[in-house]
C-alpha positions, 0 to 999 in steps of 0.5 A: 221332761227333757234331761241333759247331762254334760260337764261344765261349770257354773258360777253363782253368787249366793247371798247369805249374809248375816249382820247386827243390827244395833253396832251398824254405822251408816250416812243418809244421803242427802235428797236429789233434786232430780232424783227422778232421772234415771240412768241408761245402762244402754246408752252408757255401753254405747258411749264407751263403745264408741271411745274405745272401739277399734276404728278398722272393726267398729268393736272393743278388742275382745279381752283386751282389760286382761291383755293390757293388764298383762301388758302394763305390768312390763311398763315402768312404774315410780315405785319401782324405778333403779338408777338404770332406768333413771339414766335414760331421762324417764322423769323428773318426779320424786319418787314416789308421789303422795297420791291421797285417796280422797273418797267419795266415802259416802258413796259406793259404786256399783255393788254386784257381790254381797255376803255376810260371815257367818262365823261373825256377822261383823264382817260384810264382804261386798266386790265392787264392778270395778273396784275390787272387792272390799271387806269389813269388821265392823258392821260396814262401818269400815271398809278395808280394800282386800283385791290385790291392786294390781289384779283384776277389779271386776267383781260380780259375784262372791259366796262363803262355803257354808260348810261347818269347819270349811267356812274360812273359804270363799270365791269370787267371780270376775266379769260383768256380761252387760253394760259395764261402762268400764268395759271390763270383762273378767278373767276367771274366779279367785278363792280365799282361805283365811276369811277373805283376808287374802285372795289367789286366783284360782289358775284352772279359770285362768286361760292365760289367753284373754285376747279371746272369749275361750272360756267360760269363765270370763264372764261369772255372773253367780257361785255357789257351794254344795253344802250336804257334800262334806267330802268333796269341795263341791262347787258350781259356776253360773258362766257364759254358756251354762254351768261349770262344776268343781269338787276339788275346790276349784282345781278342775272344772266340767261343764255340766250344763251348757257350755262355751259353744252355747252362748248363752250371755246370762245364767244363774244357780241357785242350791237349796240347804239339802242340795237340789240345784236350780240354774237358768240359762238365757233364750240366745243359748245355741243348745242349752237355754231355759230353767234346768233342776237338778239332784246331784249336779250332774243330770239335769231336767228342764222344768221350763213350764209351757207358756213360758216366754221364748224371748228372755235375757237374766231369770233370776232365782229365789229359793223360799229358805222356809219352803225349799221347794218353792222357788221364784223366778223373775226375769226380762222377757221381751214382749211378754209379761208386764213391761217385757218382764216376768215372774213365775213360780216354781213348787214342788210337791210331796209326791215328786210333782212339779207345779207353776204359776205365772204371777206376771199380772201382778208385777209393779207398771214400773218394773224395769231392768234395762234389758237385764242390767239390774234385775233380782229377786229373793225371798223372806226367809221365814215367809215364803210370801213375801219375795223382794225385787229388785231392778231400777226399784225394790219391791216387795210383795207380801203374797207373792204376787198373786195381786197387785194390792199387796206390793209396795215400793221399799226403797227411800232414803239411803237406797239407790236405783239399779238394785243387784242383790240382796242379802239377808241375816240368817239370825235375822230376817227382818235384817237386808242388805243390798247391792246397786248402783249406789254401793251398798244399803241396811236395813234392821226391818225390811217388814217395816210400812215404811223401811227405813235405810242406812247406808254403808259405803264408809269408806267403801271406795267403790265410786266410778267418776267420768270427770273431776275437776278442781280451782283452775288458780286458787292456791291451796284449794282443796276443791274437787268437784265431779261426775260420777256413774249414776251417781250424780255430781259432788262436791268436797273441799277439805283434805280431811280423807274421813269427810263426806263429799256433798252431792250437788246434782244426780243422774249420770253425772258427766263433765264438771267445771270450776270457774275461777276460785269457785264463783260457779260450778258446772256440772252435767248429766246425761246428753249434755245438760248442763248446769250452772250453779252457786254453793255454800261453803259447805257444798250445799246449794244457793241455786242454779240454772240449766244452761245448755242451749235451746236448739242443742239436741246432738250430744253423747251419752257423756258429753264435753264442754269447757270453760275459757281459762282467761275468761271464765264466763264463757263457755263452748260447748260442740253439739254433734258437728256445731261449735257453741260459744257462751260470751258470758254466763253469769247473765243468765239468772240461778232459777232453780229450772231445769229448761234450756238457755237461750242467753248469750249463746252464738252457734259459731258457723264456721267452726262447724266442722264437715259431715264425715268426721263424725262429731265434736268430742273434745275442746281444749282452750289457751291461757297465755301465748296466746290466749283464747285459742281453741282446739276442738276434735273429733270421733273421727281423728279429725283436728281443728283450731279457732284463734281468737275465740271468745270474739266473732264468729272465726275461721278455723284451720284444720289442723289434722295429722293424717295419724289421728284420722279413723281414732277418737280423740277424746282430750286435748290438753293445751299447755297454760304457758304456751298456747303452742303446746297440746297433747292429744289423746286418742281413746281408740284401741289399735290407734297411735294414743298421744300426739303432741305440738308445739308450734299451734298444730302445723306439725305434731309428733306421736309420743306415745312411747313405751304405752304402745305395744307396737309403734303403730299403737297396734297390740295391748297398749292401754286406751289413753283418755286424758291427758295434762300438761302441767307446767310447775317450778320451770318443769312441765310435767305430761300425765295422762289417764288409761285404762290401766291407770294414771302415767306421767313424763317430762320428757317426750321423746317421739317414738321414745317417749317413757311414760312411769305409772304414777300411784302403782301402790295406790292408784294401781290398774284402774281406770283413769278418766280424767286428770284435772291439775293446777299450776300455781302450787302442783294440785293434780286431782286423778278421777278413776273409774272404781276407786273414786278421786285420788290427789297429789301435790307434785309441786311438793315432790320436788327438792330444792337443792343447793348445788355446791362443788365439793372441791375447790377446782376441776381438773381437766388437764389438758384439753385437746381434740379427741381428749376426754377426761372425767371428774366428779363433784359430789352435791347434796339435796337440802330439803328447802334451800335455795336453788345456788348456781354451780360455779365452775372455777378456772383449770390450769391448763389450758386457762379458762375463763368463767361463763357460766355456772349453767343455770338453776336446778330443782333435783329431785330424788330420782332426777336426771338431767342434762345440763350445759357449760359454757366455757371460753378459753383466753384465745377466741375458741368456744368450749362447751360441755354437757353436765348430767345430774344422777341422784340414786333414787334407790337412796334418798339420802345418797350423794349426787354425783355430777358427771362433768365430760373433759371432750372440747368441742370448739368453735369459732366463727368460722365453723366447728371442730368436734374431735373424733366422736361422730367424725365424717358421720355427722356435719354440722355447717356453720349459720347463714348469716351467723350474725342476724338480726331475725333470721338465720339458717341451720345447715346439717348433714347425716352420713345415716339414719337415725334420731336429732336433736336441735337445740338452742342455749344462750351464754349462761348455758341456759336452753332457750329453743329447740328447732327440731326432733325427729328421725331423719334419713341420711342426707343434707337438712336446713332449718331457719332460727327465727328468734322471737323473744330473745334478745341481742347476745351469743346463742349456741346451737347444738345438734346431738344425735347417736353418731355424734354432737356438734356444736356452733355458735351464733350472735343475735344481733337486734 
């Protein structure tokens, strides 16, 4: 036999937990009418690679998860903003917005880590692959997340130290090797010394260089603790490349079987009560692969049997507790065994001889692990011949798979496809828990002819959402639906955080939509299979029909579609290079069949995109000004606009910005009040993430701002998946979902845009795949990939402010060109009060008469806003002043202060003088013509390069237009202003640069 000795580390999840059977509360999942649909981990992984990969390499950057989390920690969050940060004009929302966790409480996500506390069988620990570590103290009745919100949430295995006196110590590993739909490699092992209540990352398993695969702990598959070593804390971890060992509780590690350069993708490790170790490494290892045994953790013997398949992935290890000399090995073996899977049984005789038996032929014909995605074997503690194997299904053999006649599938209600881990209760070998793609399940009798399961997903909020949708118009509606990874599509219509969601379709739930007022519900699953349903008030289905068109074949794994917000009976559906439109979905009969539709579908020939620019990957439609304008983007960064998309076969316009090209356009958000405004999200790493237009795509501005580490989008910034433009109470909120959480701003300022993290202590840094919002009441729903759904009402975050002068007059003193005065006024926030106009009282020198009071203001805690007040002196000269309102977010009850500059900006019909500020550096010439009916030309001159903005205000100081905002080189420029919807009157053109501010007066005469 071959021997191997090397110092290395290993990580394994040892499932040895117990649980009381009499106090568990669980809820049965409703029957799924499409339960026969299978998910596709390979398709899922390819979909994630496609939309997030760096276009130059075609790959997701190695170690990007750790790097982007580190970068995200430097970004501002609403919860920690200070007054100094507010002075940058970052945001207008209050601090903080109340983001509420909505569930589903009765549906978990993919769970590979599962254990029960040996000291107290009521305590269960379970880890979601993108939802963190969770702990229950009441047998799974309720759960509490114990992973810090800012830490890596990719939990793959968990183990308790079994030694007496050390059972307060736990370890969990991170980093999923196979088909991680959230792109979440790990970066080490965490340790708890208080029974799993708090966790700390082991610094020895972190290199602080997550940008590269430079350590074995990037992917930790399983962990075991040696129960026989009472003098040292001896741990083994099965990781990328092999097995590592620590004898000091994880402070230091040594590789003992394989190493980083071995590159074995899969490894597993198990240990007997007497301290004998078994390990497996996949066949892609460069030097070490196969099945190994060690009695001391240092000297390893290759016990791979003759005739064992030569090509294999993960091999799971199942030691028989009642006879620890017998070990089962169940693995994915391409080209060998039953349906590419093999089961071998090893037994060590009393004489120390090794015997092997290949029992692969007795495996069920249906065995399927999706190439090592879901594969586990465990042996019933009191019977060495009762063996459970988990793959897509869960099956039990009562003769160790010697024959096919004693094997039974033991799924049933309360179970879920894609099994990852199995745990027995030491106090009762009939009690068993399993972790799978649907969370955690429990049975009191695993030996029954029909095994009955209960779901323990009672607040175990680890569901991975691909999509989320809300009623787009009904004020106060709490209805939310969404599609989830391998858990179908779900419905809820109550704000009760404890309420159960209702499952309305199965498989991998994709894009969703709700027609106005909930008249129809649209759900989908993989490869563009879309259904229209009508639901009862409780979410149960009245009827459904499949609606995707006959003839459509080219779809993404999770495929987009959208309803026309003006005419929600109209659907737009991309399909490869094609764009389809259904003119009236209501005419498709709810026949409860899954047959493609032919009624009312039109393939819009003119909208077909050219070859070589990918497939249509995102669609967005305008509601107003104009209606029915469709924007659609492609997987390689091209963008088109289709006006009047609801009728005929209109001609598209190519509105691609050069900076978008090559990137994956994942979302196009359209302003519901103004169809000229659109926000494009590009989800590719190392690309500018966000582009904004306010002229229907004629011009674009990159607005990724501080979400980009480097100006060109390269570096460690997150992938931006989704965008939302939401006007509420006169303020436009821009909200984006990213791989490091949710961010918002109310001021798009080009590359200087400042995005602020929302829900830092609730949503955290989990991947956000989609955001939906409602204009009528500011309701926002957020679909995360690992923590379920969150919601908030951002309209409630605003505090209505009554703005009142603290004194009777504003005393500038004598205002002359070049002088500056400062006066302070105090206003107070009055909850639910009407918004008052700020009044300006005549000042004695020079004498002013009042033009206006500056408009109406909604003032939030933590808000900064600039307003222009206009004053007219008794002569024909105009003075226009900026006013800044600042509220101290760190002290919500503190008074808000108005700072009103006294610098004179004097204007008449012959030109502008501005005093000394910007003298010689900035010139704003008089408009030509100054009095105009349709258009006028604005001319300016800059002495040097800088940011410049031109805004237009009416005679009441209200901003009515913005002509430009850009970085300009030194030189002369001109812009034509063509106001379309403004009434006749006096308007003020205001040029703002870092070199100075200039203003001029024009007269519009219709």
